[in-house]
C-alpha positions in Angstrom: -73.8 -4.4 -26.5 -75.0 -8.2 -26.7 -78.6 -7.6 -27.5 -77.5 -4.8 -30.2 -75.2 -7.5 -32.2 -78.0 -9.9 -31.9 -80.2 -7.8 -33.6 -77.7 -5.9 -35.9 -75.0 -9.1 -36.8 -73.2 -7.2 -39.6 -72.9 -3.9 -37.8 -69.5 -3.2 -36.5 -69.6 -1.7 -32.7 -66.8 1.1 -31.9 -65.9 3.0 -28.8 -66.2 6.9 -29.6 -62.8 8.7 -29.5 -64.5 11.5 -27.5 -65.7 8.9 -25.2 -62.0 7.8 -24.7 -60.6 11.2 -24.5 -63.6 11.9 -21.9 -62.7 9.0 -19.4 -58.7 10.1 -19.8 -59.6 14.0 -19.1 -61.9 12.3 -16.0 -58.9 11.1 -14.8 -56.5 13.6 -15.3 -58.8 15.8 -13.3 -59.4 13.4 -10.7 -55.7 12.5 -10.1 -55.4 16.4 -9.6 -52.9 16.7 -13.0 -54.4 19.4 -14.6 -51.9 21.9 -13.6 -49.1 19.9 -14.5 -51.0 19.2 -17.9 -50.3 22.9 -18.7 -46.3 22.3 -19.1 -45.3 21.8 -22.9 -43.5 18.4 -22.6 -46.6 16.9 -20.4 -48.9 18.3 -23.0 -47.4 16.2 -25.8 -47.6 13.2 -23.8 -51.3 13.7 -22.9 -51.7 14.2 -26.7 -49.9 10.8 -27.4 -52.3 9.2 -25.0 -55.3 10.6 -26.5 -54.0 9.5 -30.0 -53.9 5.6 -28.7 -57.0 4.8 -30.7 -55.6 6.2 -33.9 -52.3 3.7 -34.3 -52.2 0.6 -35.5 -53.5 -2.0 -32.9 -50.1 -4.0 -33.0 -47.9 -0.9 -31.9 -49.8 0.2 -28.7 -48.1 -1.8 -26.2 -44.7 -0.4 -27.4 -46.2 3.3 -27.8 -47.9 3.2 -24.4 -44.5 2.0 -22.7 -43.1 5.1 -24.3 -45.6 7.2 -22.9 -45.3 5.6 -19.3 -41.9 5.9 -19.7 -41.8 9.8 -20.6 -44.7 10.7 -18.5 -43.4 9.2 -15.3 -40.1 11.0 -15.8 -42.3 14.1 -15.9 -43.7 13.3 -12.1 -44.6 9.9 -10.4 -48.0 11.4 -9.7 -48.9 10.6 -13.8 -48.3 6.5 -12.5 -52.0 6.5 -11.4 -53.2 7.7 -15.0 -51.1 5.3 -16.8 -52.2 2.6 -14.6 -55.6 3.3 -15.0 -55.3 3.3 -18.8 -52.7 0.1 -18.5 -56.1 -1.8 -16.9 -59.1 -0.1 -18.8 -57.6 -0.3 -22.5 -54.3 -2.1 -23.0 -53.2 -5.3 -20.8 -56.2 -7.3 -19.9 -58.8 -4.7 -20.7 -62.1 -3.7 -19.8 -62.5 -2.7 -23.4 -60.9 -4.5 -26.3 -58.7 -2.9 -28.6 -60.7 -3.5 -31.5 -63.7 -1.7 -29.6 -61.9 1.7 -28.8 -58.9 1.8 -31.5 -60.0 3.4 -34.6 -56.8 2.9 -36.8 -58.6 0.3 -39.3 -61.4 3.0 -40.1 -59.0 6.2 -40.8 -59.4 5.8 -44.6 -62.9 4.3 -44.6 -65.0 6.5 -42.6 -65.6 10.2 -42.1 -63.2 12.3 -39.9 -65.7 14.1 -38.1 -69.7 13.0 -37.0 -71.3 15.5 -38.6 -73.1 13.1 -40.8 -74.4 11.6 -37.6 -75.9 15.0 -36.5 -77.5 15.4 -40.0 -78.9 11.6 -40.0 -80.3 12.4 -36.2 -81.6 15.4 -37.2 -83.5 13.5 -40.3 -84.5 10.7 -37.9 -86.0 12.8 -35.4 -88.3 14.5 -38.0 -89.4 11.2 -39.1 -89.7 9.6 -35.7 -91.1 10.6 -32.4 -89.3 12.2 -29.9 -88.9 9.3 -27.2 -90.0 6.1 -29.1 -90.4 2.8 -27.2 -87.3 0.6 -27.9 -89.0 -1.8 -30.1 -91.0 0.6 -32.0 -87.7 2.5 -32.3 -85.7 -0.5 -33.6 -88.6 -1.8 -36.2 -88.5 1.8 -37.6 -84.5 2.1 -38.1 -84.7 -1.5 -39.7 -87.2 -0.1 -42.3 
């Protein structure tokens, strides 16, 4: 991301909501929590976890603490999952909150990424399918 930021200094780099959810779901499967996730109360707490990128950054700690309390009362097996989320996204995170949180973009950007698919199709029609990196960057700059 550093090279991208240097080449496109005005670009705002954000992680995708899909990738956030995908990383959580992978851990749910890894920790054998899928069966527990079929209960209504558990599904609600998992949905709350997946909604963390959509709440104001200054409320994430409080919201996450509530989630941890509620989900650990359901089953202590969820503590591995909440520890992963805490270390990766919340407390001294691997990914800074500004990277994965989308609250500041809710009213600014479209809610879906269909516009990206259209742009991608247009790009493919005008640019070779697998260009080298620098010709592709020069094409994008044009």
